[in-house]
C-alpha positions as CSV (number, residue, x, y, z in Angstrom):
1,M,38.5,-14.2,23.5
2,G,38.6,-13.1,27.1
3,L,35.0,-11.6,27.5
4,K,34.1,-11.0,31.3
5,L,30.3,-11.3,32.3
6,L,29.0,-8.3,34.6
7,I,25.5,-8.4,36.0
8,H,24.0,-5.0,37.0
9,E,20.6,-4.4,38.7
10,G,18.4,-2.0,36.9
11,Q,19.8,0.0,33.6
12,K,23.7,0.2,33.2
13,E,24.2,3.9,31.9
14,F,26.7,3.4,28.8
15,D,28.6,6.6,27.6
16,I,30.7,4.7,25.0
17,L,27.9,4.6,22.6
18,D,28.3,6.7,19.6
19,V,25.3,8.0,17.1
20,E,25.8,5.3,14.3
21,D,25.4,2.6,17.8
22,S,22.5,4.0,18.8
23,Y,20.3,3.8,15.3
24,T,20.5,-0.2,16.4
25,L,19.5,0.2,20.4
26,S,15.9,0.2,21.7
27,E,14.7,3.9,22.2
28,R,15.0,2.9,26.5
29,R,18.1,2.1,26.1
30,V,19.6,5.6,25.3
31,L,16.8,7.6,27.3
32,R,14.5,6.9,29.6
33,V,11.5,9.1,31.3
34,P,8.8,8.9,33.5
35,P,5.4,7.6,32.9
36,V,2.9,10.1,32.5
37,T,-0.4,8.4,34.9
38,L,-3.7,10.2,34.7
39,E,-6.6,9.7,37.1
40,F,-9.5,9.9,36.5
41,Y,-12.2,10.6,39.2
42,D,-16.3,11.0,39.1
43,A,-17.9,12.6,41.9
44,G,-14.9,12.7,44.3
45,R,-14.6,8.6,43.7
46,F,-11.6,6.7,41.8
47,V,-12.6,5.1,38.4
48,G,-9.3,4.6,36.8
49,F,-6.3,5.6,35.8
50,V,-4.2,4.9,32.0
51,E,-0.6,5.0,32.2
52,L,1.9,6.4,29.2
53,D,4.6,4.8,29.2
54,I,6.2,7.1,26.6
55,R,9.1,6.6,23.6
56,V,10.0,10.3,23.3
57,F,12.0,9.9,19.9
58,N,9.3,8.1,18.3
59,R,6.5,9.5,19.7
60,N,4.3,7.0,20.8
61,A,3.4,5.4,23.9
62,Y,2.7,2.0,25.7
63,I,-1.1,2.2,27.6
64,T,-1.6,0.4,30.3
65,F,-4.8,1.3,31.9
66,Y,-7.0,-0.1,35.3
67,V,-11.1,0.4,36.6
68,P,-11.1,-1.0,39.9
69,R,-13.7,-3.8,40.5
70,E,-16.4,-2.0,41.8
71,E,-16.4,0.3,39.1
72,R,-16.6,-2.0,35.9
73,G,-19.1,-2.5,34.0
74,K,-20.1,1.2,33.9
75,G,-18.7,2.4,30.8
76,Y,-15.0,3.9,32.6
77,G,-13.2,1.9,30.8
78,K,-13.8,2.9,27.4
79,M,-14.2,6.8,28.9
80,I,-11.1,6.9,30.7
81,L,-9.1,5.2,27.0
82,Q,-10.9,7.8,24.9
83,L,-9.9,10.9,27.0
84,A,-6.3,9.0,27.0
85,L,-6.7,9.0,23.8
86,E,-7.0,13.1,23.3
87,H,-4.5,14.0,25.8
88,A,-1.9,11.7,24.0
89,R,-2.7,13.3,20.9
90,N,-3.5,16.8,21.6
91,E,-1.4,18.0,24.6
92,M,1.2,15.5,24.3
93,N,1.6,15.2,20.3
94,L,2.0,11.6,20.4
95,H,1.8,9.8,17.0
96,R,1.0,6.0,17.9
97,L,-0.3,4.2,21.2
98,T,0.7,0.5,21.9
99,A,-1.4,-1.8,24.6
100,E,0.2,-5.5,25.5
101,V,-3.5,-7.6,26.5
102,Y,-3.3,-10.7,27.7
103,E,-5.4,-13.3,25.8
104,Y,-7.8,-14.2,28.5
105,N,-8.7,-10.5,29.5
106,I,-11.4,-9.9,26.9
107,P,-13.0,-6.9,28.3
108,S,-9.8,-5.3,27.9
109,I,-9.4,-6.7,24.6
110,K,-13.3,-5.3,23.6
111,I,-12.6,-1.7,25.1
112,L,-9.3,-1.4,22.8
113,E,-11.2,-2.7,19.7
114,S,-14.0,-0.6,20.5
115,I,-11.9,2.8,20.3
116,G,-10.2,1.8,17.5
117,F,-7.3,-0.4,18.5
118,E,-6.3,-3.1,15.8
119,L,-4.8,-6.1,16.7
120,E,-0.7,-6.2,15.4
121,G,0.8,-9.6,16.7
122,R,0.7,-12.1,19.3
123,L,3.4,-13.3,21.5
124,K,3.1,-16.9,21.5
125,E,2.8,-18.4,25.3
126,A,4.5,-15.4,27.1
127,K,2.2,-15.1,30.0
128,Y,2.2,-17.7,33.0
129,H,-1.0,-17.8,34.8
130,S,-3.1,-20.0,37.0
131,G,-1.1,-23.2,36.1
132,R,-0.9,-22.4,32.2
133,Y,0.6,-19.9,29.5
134,W,-1.2,-17.5,27.6
135,D,-0.5,-15.4,24.4
136,I,-0.1,-11.6,25.0
137,L,-1.9,-9.5,22.3
138,V,-0.2,-6.4,20.8
139,F,-2.5,-3.5,19.5
140,G,-1.8,-0.5,18.3
141,K,-3.8,2.9,17.3
142,I,-2.1,5.5,15.1
143,L,-3.1,9.0,16.6
144,N,-2.2,11.3,13.9
145,P,-2.4,9.7,10.4
């Protein structure tokens, strides 16, 4: 057949794709926009961030959230996620959010469920940590039903 393998660092740009090809490829292969990061402060003190990795065509985003260890247990996780959801819905016109959480991260799972995220799937043994494999749980929330 004469196939040749080329390995690239980073994402390769393809300008030979036609419209029909674009329907079957991941949006990330066609259009990549930088993530939006929302930082949160309380009385000048950093209390966390939410990052939105946006998929423009489908009006959705993958979210990552973080609260520093010394600020955990004070309600900031839920608070920053609620504010990020409002921003995503009202300012960015996003339709849905997706979050992937390691099954051992019980606090994050509880926060997501408390603000209406639903468990949509499970990636079996997809995360290696502390000498074993763990599942990655996929949660989703529709913002503009």
